[in-house]
C-alpha positions in Angstrom: -108.9 -82.2 74.7 -109.0 -78.8 72.9 -106.9 -77.2 75.7 -104.3 -80.0 75.3 -104.1 -79.5 71.6 -103.9 -75.7 72.0 -101.1 -76.0 74.6 -99.3 -78.6 72.4 -99.5 -76.3 69.4 -98.2 -73.3 71.4 -95.2 -75.3 72.6 -94.6 -76.6 69.1 -94.6 -73.0 67.8 -92.2 -71.9 70.5 -89.8 -74.8 69.8 -89.8 -74.1 66.0 -89.2 -70.4 66.7 -86.2 -71.2 68.9 -84.8 -73.6 66.3 -85.2 -70.9 63.5 -83.5 -68.3 65.7 -80.6 -70.7 66.4 -80.2 -71.4 62.6 -80.4 -67.8 61.7 -77.9 -66.5 64.3 -75.4 -69.3 63.8 -74.2 -69.1 67.4 -72.8 -72.0 69.3 -74.8 -73.2 72.3 -73.0 -72.0 75.5 -73.8 -72.0 79.2 -74.8 -68.9 81.0 -71.7 -68.6 83.2 -69.1 -69.5 80.6 -67.7 -72.5 82.5 -64.0 -73.0 82.9 -63.2 -70.6 80.1 -64.6 -67.7 82.2 -62.1 -68.5 84.9 -59.1 -68.5 82.5 -58.6 -72.3 82.6 -57.7 -73.6 79.2 -58.3 -77.3 79.8 -59.8 -79.5 82.5 -56.9 -82.0 82.8 -53.5 -81.6 84.4 -51.6 -82.7 81.3 -48.8 -80.6 79.9 -49.8 -81.5 76.4 -53.3 -82.4 75.3 -54.0 -85.7 73.6 -54.0 -86.1 69.8 -57.7 -86.0 69.4 -58.0 -82.7 71.4 -55.1 -81.2 69.4 -56.9 -82.0 66.2 -60.1 -80.5 67.5 -58.2 -77.3 68.7 -56.5 -77.0 65.3 -59.9 -77.4 63.6 -61.5 -74.8 65.8 -58.6 -72.4 65.2 -59.0 -72.9 61.4 -62.7 -72.1 61.6 -62.1 -69.0 63.7 -59.4 -67.8 61.3 -61.6 -68.3 58.3 -64.9 -67.0 59.5 -66.8 -64.8 57.1 -68.6 -62.8 59.9 
């Protein structure tokens, strides 16, 4: 039982450390290969114009990128 508690405690410490690192760095979570963005593909659909919800999301992302402190 002591080995289980020691292992559980170690995993808990690692998860907390990873969470603190994420909070401190303020980076977005991203895949290792970059996905479609690495290939130069802007969107996954064949639409000429994205839907309204995607347009709002893109505008919001652009606003946040333009007004970043760092």
